[in-house]
N, C-alpha and C positions, 0 to 999 in steps of 0.2 A: 664865638662859635655857635652860640644859641640863636643868632640871627640868621644863620645859613638855612637854606631849604632843607627839609628833613632828609631827602634822599642823598643830597650832597654831604650833609653832616655825617650820615651813616657811612658813606663811602670813605670819607676822610678819617673817621674814627676807626674804622676797620683797617684801613691802609696803614695808619700810624701804629696800631697795636700789632698787626702782623709784621710790619717792618722791624719794629723794636724787638719782638720776640725772636725773629729769624737772626737778626744781628747779634743778639745776646747769645743765642744757641751756638751759632757758628764761631763767634769770638771765643767761646769756651774751648772748642776744638783747636782754634788757632793758637790761643795763648799757651795751652798745655803742650801742643806740638812743638812750639818754639822752646819751651822750657826743657823738653825732652831731646832737643837738638835736631828735630826733623825739619827739613827745608819745606817751606810753604810757597807754592808757586802762584796760587790765586785765591783770593777771598772774594766771593761773588754774592751779592744780594740779588736774588732772582735767579731764574733758570733759563737755559737756552742760549740764544745768541747774545754775545756781549755787545751792548750799545754804548757803553762808556767805560774807560779804564784808565788807570794811572799807576805807574810803577814807583814804589817807594822802598827805602831801606837798603841795607847792605845786600840782601838777597834779591833785591828788585822784585819783591812780591807784587803781583798785579791785583790792585783793588778795583773791583769791577761792579757795574750794574748791568744786569741781564734783562732781556726783553719780557720774560714771563714773571710777573710779580707774585709768584707763589713759591715760597721756600728760598733756599740759598745753599751754598756749599763752600767748603774749603778744599782746594786741590793741593795735595802734598806730592813730593817726589816719591813715586810709587812704581815699582817694577811691574806691577800688574797692569798699569795703564799706559806705560810709555817705554821706549827703548832707552836703556841706561848704559849700553855697552861702551859708549864713548866717554863716559864720565870718569873723572879722576877718583882715586881711592878715597881721597878726602871727602869728595861729594857723595860717594857711595855710602859712606858711614852715616850720612844724613837721610838715607832712603828709609821710608816707613817700614817696610817689611823686614829690614835688618835690625830693627829695634827689638829689645826684649819683649816678651809677651806682656809683661806688667806695664811697660811704657805704652804699648798699643792699647791695652785696656784703659789706662789713664786718659789717653787722647780721645778715645771713642766715648768714654763715660763723661768727659768734660762738658759736652754739649747739654745733655739733660741736667747735669749738676748745675750748670750756669742758669738754666731756667728755674730750678728750685731756689737757687740763691737770689734770683731776681724777685721771686715771690716773697721770700723772707724779707728782703729789703723793702718791698712795697708795703707789705703788711706791717712791718715794724714802723715805717714812716707814718702810716695811717694811725697806728696806736699812739705814737708820739704827738701827732697833730691833734688827735681826738676825733672820735667818730660818734655821730648822733644816731642812736638806734632806738627802736621801740622797746619799752620796758617789758619784762616777762610777766605781764598781767594778761590773763586769758579771758576769752569770750567763749562761753559754753551755752549755745542756744537750744540744745535738744536734751531732754531728759532720757531719751533712748540711747544716747551716745555712750561709747565705752568710757569716755572721760567722766561723764556724769555718774555712771554706774560705779566707777572706781572711787567716787567721793569728791571729785573736783567740782567746783562751782564757779559760776560766772563772777568775775571780779577777783578771783584768787590771784595772788602774786606768788609766782613760783620762785623760790630762793635756792633750791638745790635739786640735783638729780643724782641719785646714788652717792650722796655725800659731797659731790662737787658743786661748789657755789655757782649760781646762775644769776646774772644781772640783766641780760637782754633776751629778747624773744629769739634772736638768731642763734644765741648760745643754746637756748632750750631746744630749738629745732635740730641743731647740729648734734647735740648729745643724744636726743631721742632717735634720730636717724641711725647713728652708730649702734645704739642698743638694739634697734629694730633689725638691722642687718645681722647682728649676732644672736638674734632670737632670745634676748634677755629682757626680763621685766624691769621696769623703772620704778625706783622708790622716789616719789615726788614730795619734796618738802615745800610747804606753802605758808604764807601769811594770809589771813582772812580778816576782813574788816568786821568788827562787831556790829550787832544790830543797832546800837545807838550812834554809830558812825564816829564814835569818839576815840577809838583805838583799834589796834590790830590784836587779834587773839594770839595766844601762844602758837608757835610754829607746829604745824601738823604734818604728818607723813602719810601719803597714800600710795598704794601699789597700782601702777598702770600696766596691764598685761600685754606688753609688746610681743611676747613670745607667741601670741595667738595670731599675729599678723601674718598674712602670706606675702610673698615677694611683690606681687602686683600692688598690694596696699602701700608699698614703700615708694611707688612711682607717683610723680606729681605732688599734689597737696596732701601728703600722708597725714599731717596733723589734722587737717579738715576731716579726713576719714575716721580719725579717732574721736572727732566731735568737738574740736576747739580750734580757735584762731586767736590772733592778737586782739586784745580788748579795744573798744572804741569809746569815745566820750559819750555822756548822756545826751538825750535829745533836747538840746537847748538851742533856741532860735537866735542866731546872731544877726540875721538880716530878714526883715519882712518886707517884701516888695510892695510898693504902693499900688493900690487897687487890684491886688491879686486875691485869690480865694481866701488865703490865710488872713489878710488884713480885713477883708469884708466880713469874715467870721468873727473878728474881734481879737485875734492873736496879736501879740506885741513882741518886740525884741526882748531877749533874755527870758522869755517864757520857757519853762521846762515841761515837756510832754511826758507824763507819767504812765498813762494807759491809753490804749485805743480799743474801743468797744468792750471795755471791761477787762482787757488783757494787759497785764503789766509789760512795759517795754524794757528790753535789755539795754538799748542804747540808740544813738542817732541813726546808726546803720539800719537797724530793724525798722525804725520809723520811716526812713526813706524807702525801704523795700515795700512796706505795706502801702504807703501812699502811691508809689509807682504802679502797684498792682490794683489800685482802686479807682480807676478813672470813672467819673460820673456816679460814684457810690458815696453816700453820706457816711462820714466817720464821726463817732462820738469820742471826743478827747477829754481826758482828765489832765488839767493844766495846773501847774504850780507857778504862781507869780508872787515873788517875795515870800511872805508867810501865808499867803492865801492860796487855797486849793479849790478849784471849781471845774465845772464841765461846760463844754461848748461843742457845737457840731461844725464840721467843715466838709465841703464836697470838692474833691480834686477835679480840676478841669482836664479834659481829654486832649492829649497831644500825640502826634505820630512821630516816632523816632526810629529811623532805619526800618520802616515798615511795621513797627510794633506800636500798639496803642498803650500809652502810659498815662498815669495821673500826675498832675502838678498842682501844688498849692502856692508856689512862688515864695519860697523861703530859702535861706541858706543857713547851714550849721556846720560846725567843726566835726569832721569825721576822721581826721588824722589821729593815730594812737599817741598816747603819752610817750615822750621821748626822754632818753637819758644820754648825757655826754660821757663817753668812755675814753679815757686817755691814760697814758702810762709814762713813767720815766724811761730813759734809754734802755737800761738793763731789762726792765719788765717788758718793754716793747719787743726787744729782740727775742726774749724767751717766748712771748706769746706769738710773735710772728713765725718763729721756728716751729712751735707746736702746731699752729694752724696749718702751716705748709705740710708738715709730716702727716697730720690727721687727714687732711684733704687728699694727699697722695695715697695713703692707705685705703681710704674710702673709695677712691677711684679704682684702685686695683681690685677691691672686693666687688664693686659693681661690674667691672669687666669680667671677673671670674663668674659671677652669677649670670651674665649674658651668655658666656660660653656654655654653661650647663643648662641654659634654657630657663633658669629660675626668674630672670628678668628679661623683659621684651627688648628686642633689638631696636624698637622705636625710640629708645632713649639715646641712641647714637645721633649726634648732631653734626651737621656739615657746615661749610663756610657761609651758606646763606643765613642760617640761624645765628651763627656766631656774629656775622655782620649786623644782623638785626639787634642783637643784644649790645653790640658795640655802640650802635646809634642810640639805643634807649638809655644806656648808662651815661653816655656823653651828654645827653640832654638833661639827665637828672642832676649831674654835677661831677666835679673832679674826683671826689671821694669814691663815688659809685664807679666811675670809669676806671680809676686805678685799681679798685678791688676786682673789677672784671678782668683787667690785664693780668693781675696776679693769679687769678683762678685759671685763665687760659694758659698762662705760662706753666702752671703745674700740670695741666692737661697735656700740653706739648711735651713736657719732660716725661710724664708717664707713658704717653704714646710711643715715644722714641725708645723707651726701655723694653717695649714688648719684644719677645723673641721672634720677630719676623725678619728674615734675612736681609731685606733692603733697608731696614732701620738700624739704628745704633744698637738696639737690643739683640738683633740677629748677629751682628759682629761680636758683641760681648759673649754671646753663646758659643760662637766659634772659638774664641780665645779661651773661654772657660774649658772647653773640650781639649784644647791644646795644653792647658795647665794640667789637666787630669791624665791625658795620654802621653804627654811629652812630645807630641808632634802635631803640626798643623793639619787641619782638615784638607782632604784632597781637592784639587781643582775641579774634578768632575762632580764631586758632592756639592761644592760651592756653587757651580753653575746651575745644577738642578734645584738646589735650595733657593737660589736667586730668582729663578723663573717662578717657582711656587710662591715665593714671597711677593713678587710683583702681582701675581694673579690674586692672592689673598688681599693685598692692599687695594687693588682695583675694586674687588668685591665689596670691601668695607666702604670705599668711597661711593660706590653705587648705592649702597644702603643709606649712607649719610645724605646723599643728594635726594634720594627718594623720600626720606623722612622730612627733609627740608621743604620739598615741594608739597608734600601732604599737609604739613603745618600751614603753609601759605594758603593753600586751597580751603583749609578748614577755618 
């Protein structure tokens, strides 16, 4: 797949993900409808005109592919959609509306539940397989940042947040995002390397004041707004290109750059940033070569990249963060997969709630263009990233369908909940009005999503 043109790979990755999620969602409805004794007339992948179908099973259910490749549906025997006056009493017993309210709730809820179960399955499988992730070692470049003022330092390894063990940077980000949404401060447990580099000091705990964050701070790279990111390797030259500025200056492979113009370097990323910003400007480097430390000067050559003048000294170095392999046995993986699915679902609901109250911008709503872009990016990164993406989108689809909007599963669940409370179904008139309002609301949300997608593309 990696050999395909980028656009085609994005299209295929998006199509596969969407098709899989729609099939799983609709199969949830189908399977529970059959268990409840309801007759299923059609199972369609896609919407609109049927372009291919085949009838199977005792009920001759029509398995179909429809022309519009967005969504799908399960059509059941339903008095609201068709004339059932000619049906036998035995057939009428299998009509959807004649089922108990609890069966109808189970059938409608089965679609979103199937999406959540798929996410649990995918996350669990990834944990069993093993996932390579950046370790929870942090980069703190600014002494004015909240992270620095809280006591955190560059190179600290975060081992716990509020008593919960942390192993990877993604776990750290996830935990802090949850606490930030709840306006709770974080107790950060760390290991810090001692001055002689021989050992780690005893674990220390610092308080990070997340309660001071406003909701806009939680959008985008909120850890960067706190003043830290994932740590990068030191500035060690892996490759020095022949006859480049670095080689002409006397730099060699495996040299470590300790300082530039008297300022200590955090890591290779800072070295790269300074060199890029210093076209035609002489830089004085403090270099470590084996046990020897000395100074030399280098002048980055000017190059134009995308209309911007940058400096190059023609070297290569490792900038990828330190990684750790995270894997689990089957039981641990299922527990972790279930917890991640639950936590992600709850976080999504909280984010949606804050959007409704205006605490978080509607710019966070994404549409199919952005989702397709992420599908392409993750598919190019690897199978693990792509399956993680599908799991997250499956959760989003499940959450979206549980929203109490009449045209969605959540709207129908709202109707049936009212029926449980009042002892009678909602009136047809109320249902028609709510349906129109739901369609209008859904169209408005889709318009916002497309607008956000186009804005992101243009920017």
